[in-house]
N, C-alpha and C positions, 0 to 999 in steps of 0.2 A: 606503722605507728611511730610517732616521734618520741625521742627519749633524750634525757640528760644523763650523761655518764659522770658518776662521781667516783672518788677514791674508794669509798666503802659501799658501793652499790650503784644502782641506777634508778632514775625516776622516769616512769612511763607516763606520757601525756595522753590520757584517755579522752578528754575533751578540753575545751578552753578553760575550765575551772576544776576539773577533776584529775588528780594525779595519783600515781601508785608508786610508792617507794619500795624497792626490793633490795634490802641490805645484804652485804657479804658477811661471812662469819667473823672475819677479823675487824674489830671495831675498837678504836681507842679514842680518848678525849680530843687529841690533837686532830685526828682525822674527822671526827664528828664536827669539830669547830670549823674546819676548812670547808667541809661539805655543806654545812649549814650556811655559811657565808656565801658560797657559790649558788646554792639553791635560792636563797633570799634575793640575791642579785638577779638571778634568772627570772624570778617572779615579777620583778620591776614594780614592787609596791602593791600588786594585786593580791586579794585574799582568795584562797582556794580551799577545796575539799581534798583530803588526803587519805588514801588507803595505805597503811603500813603493813606490808606482807612479811610477817615474822615467821612464817611456817617453815622456812629452811634453816632458821637459827637453832642450833643444837643446845646452846647454853644461854642462860639469861643475860641480857645486856646489863652491865653493871649499873647500879643505882645512880652513881655520879653522872654517867653518860645519859641515862634516861631523863634525869632531872634537867640536865643541860638542854637536851633536845626539846623537851616539853616547854621550857622557858623560852628558848630561841624561836620556837614556832608559834607561841601563843598569840602573837599579834598578826599572824599571817594565815591562820586557818579559820574556816567557817564551820568545819566539821571533820571528824576523824574516825575512820573505820579501821580497826586493828584485826588483822588476820592471824590467828594462832592455829597450831596443829591439832590440839585435842581439847576435850572438855576440862582436863586437869590443868592445862595451860590457861584456859579461860578463868578458872578459879584463881590461879596464882596472879595473873595479870589484873583481874578485877580487884583483888586485894591491894595490889600496888597502886592502882588508879584511885581506889576509894579514899586514900589519904592525900591525894593531890587535887586541889581545886582546878577547874578548867574554865576558860573563857568561852569554850565552844563545846557542842555535844560530841560525845565519844561513845562508840559501841564496839563490842567484840564479836567476831564472826569466825567460823572455821572454813567457810566457802566464799569465794570471791564474788559470785553473782548476787547473793543477798546483800553483801557489803556495798556493792556498786548501786544496787537498787535503792538501798537506804540513803546513800549519799545523794542520789538523783532526786529522791522525794524531798530530802532536806533542802536541796538547791531550789526545787520548785517552790517550796514553802517560803523560803527567803525571798525569792523573786516576786511572789504574790504580796509579801509584806511591804516591799519597796514601792 
């Protein structure tokens, strides 16, 4: 499986339009900005579906960094599945997302297979609409 190594994690390329970001625990705004710039360059202008696997993160990503990432990715994503560790995490993340408008569909999952299947269905739906 092909991957893009970043300072704060890695991006697995699951297919030509579906990617999975696996962050490291140490994440700051400077690292986020550099990684986002490299990821967006890597995409080369194409829009993709992204799984953000946050299950290994022990503490919440600071709001300033979350907001930056959401804004930086908003023009590059067609859909986003967020993997969290537990139902309590789902509640917390849902609350955080409820106050942020999004240009693309987002859903939370605790297992990677349903997340991938949801993004594949979303991708098929978009392809049928084109």
